[in-house]
C-alpha positions in Angstrom: 89.6 180.7 168.5 92.4 178.3 168.3 94.2 177.1 165.2 91.1 176.7 163.0 90.2 178.4 159.8 88.9 182.0 159.6 85.3 182.3 160.7 85.4 179.6 163.3 84.0 180.4 166.7 81.5 183.2 167.3 78.7 184.3 165.0 80.4 187.5 164.0 83.6 185.6 163.1 81.5 183.2 160.9 79.8 186.1 159.2 83.2 187.7 158.3 85.3 184.6 157.7 86.4 184.1 154.1 89.2 182.5 152.1 92.2 184.4 150.7 90.7 183.9 147.3 91.0 186.5 144.5 88.2 184.8 142.4 85.7 185.6 145.2 87.0 189.2 145.2 86.4 189.4 141.5 82.9 188.0 141.7 82.0 190.3 144.6 83.3 193.5 143.0 81.8 192.7 139.5 78.4 191.9 141.1 78.5 195.1 143.2 79.7 197.2 140.3 76.9 196.0 138.1 74.2 196.4 140.8 75.4 199.9 141.9 74.0 201.9 139.0 70.6 200.3 139.6 70.6 201.2 143.3 72.1 204.7 142.8 69.4 205.4 140.2 66.6 204.3 142.5 68.0 206.1 145.6 69.8 209.2 144.2 68.5 209.6 140.6 72.0 208.9 139.2 72.5 207.1 135.9 69.2 208.2 134.6 67.3 206.8 137.5 64.1 208.2 139.0 65.4 208.9 142.4 64.0 207.8 145.8 60.6 209.5 145.9 59.7 208.8 142.3 60.8 205.1 142.6 58.8 204.8 145.8 55.8 206.3 144.0 56.0 204.2 140.9 56.6 200.8 142.5 54.0 201.5 145.2 51.5 202.2 142.4 52.4 198.9 140.8 51.2 197.2 143.9 54.4 196.7 145.9 54.0 197.7 149.6 56.0 200.9 150.4 58.2 199.2 153.1 59.2 196.5 150.6 60.0 199.1 148.0 62.2 200.9 150.5 64.0 197.6 151.3 64.6 196.9 147.6 66.1 200.4 147.1 68.3 199.8 150.2 69.3 196.3 149.0 70.3 197.6 145.6 72.3 200.6 146.8 73.8 199.5 150.1 74.0 195.9 149.1 76.0 197.0 146.0 78.3 199.1 148.2 78.8 196.3 150.6 79.8 194.0 147.8 82.2 196.4 146.2 83.9 197.1 149.6 83.6 193.5 150.9 81.9 194.9 154.0 79.4 192.5 155.6 79.6 190.7 152.2 77.3 187.9 153.1 74.5 190.2 154.3 75.0 192.4 151.2 74.9 189.4 149.0 71.7 188.1 150.7 70.0 191.4 150.0 70.9 191.2 146.4 69.6 187.6 146.1 66.3 188.5 147.7 65.9 191.6 145.5 66.8 189.7 142.3 64.5 186.8 143.2 61.5 189.2 143.5 62.5 191.0 140.4 62.9 187.8 138.4 60.0 185.7 139.7 57.4 188.4 140.4 58.2 191.2 137.9 60.0 189.7 134.9 59.2 185.9 134.7 56.4 186.5 132.1 58.9 188.0 129.7 60.8 184.7 129.5 64.4 183.8 130.0 66.3 186.0 127.6 67.0 189.7 127.7 65.2 191.9 125.3 68.0 192.2 122.7 65.8 193.0 119.7 63.4 195.3 121.7 60.5 193.1 120.6 58.8 192.8 124.0 57.7 195.2 126.7 60.2 194.0 129.4 63.3 192.0 130.1 63.8 188.3 130.7 65.3 186.8 133.9 68.8 185.9 132.7 70.4 189.0 134.3 68.6 188.3 137.6 69.8 184.7 137.6 73.4 185.7 137.0 73.3 188.2 139.8 71.7 185.6 142.1 74.4 183.1 141.2 77.2 185.6 141.9 75.7 186.7 145.1 75.1 183.2 146.3 78.8 182.4 145.8 79.6 185.4 148.1 77.0 184.3 150.6 78.5 180.8 150.8 82.2 181.6 150.7 82.5 185.2 151.8 84.0 188.3 150.3 87.4 186.9 149.3 91.0 188.1 149.6 90.6 191.9 149.4 87.7 192.7 151.6 86.9 194.6 154.7 85.4 191.4 156.1 88.8 189.6 155.8 90.6 192.5 157.4 88.2 192.6 160.3 88.3 188.8 160.8 92.2 188.9 160.7 92.3 191.7 163.3 89.9 189.9 165.5 92.0 186.8 165.5 95.2 188.7 166.3 
């Protein structure tokens, strides 16, 4: 690989490469930590969630194809875990961006921008989704940061 920066060279190295940056670590862990209860609720029924089979049933009945519902559940659960650990951070972040884009612009856009703080409408606005997409985009662009499995793997590959 030579004397270049982390991530130069092969595709796997580019996927794992990241800066020794604690801000990226913070963004990644907070985004994953906020997303985890959503995914764990959909997959495992934790945090008051419906669990896998009920989530599949409800979202499929709302018109979403079952394979895409399955991917959304996986994105929220495994994407969140990937972000928390910093493992395949860019892929995990991409899954969150895709999931949140659909949630915002297909499901919640008609509720407006703001969250439903006063409980005056039937759903939530898209501000949460935009925040999650912004945080995940930062991870997609710059990687998982200082304390990540990706950084450790990239460093061991260079050694």
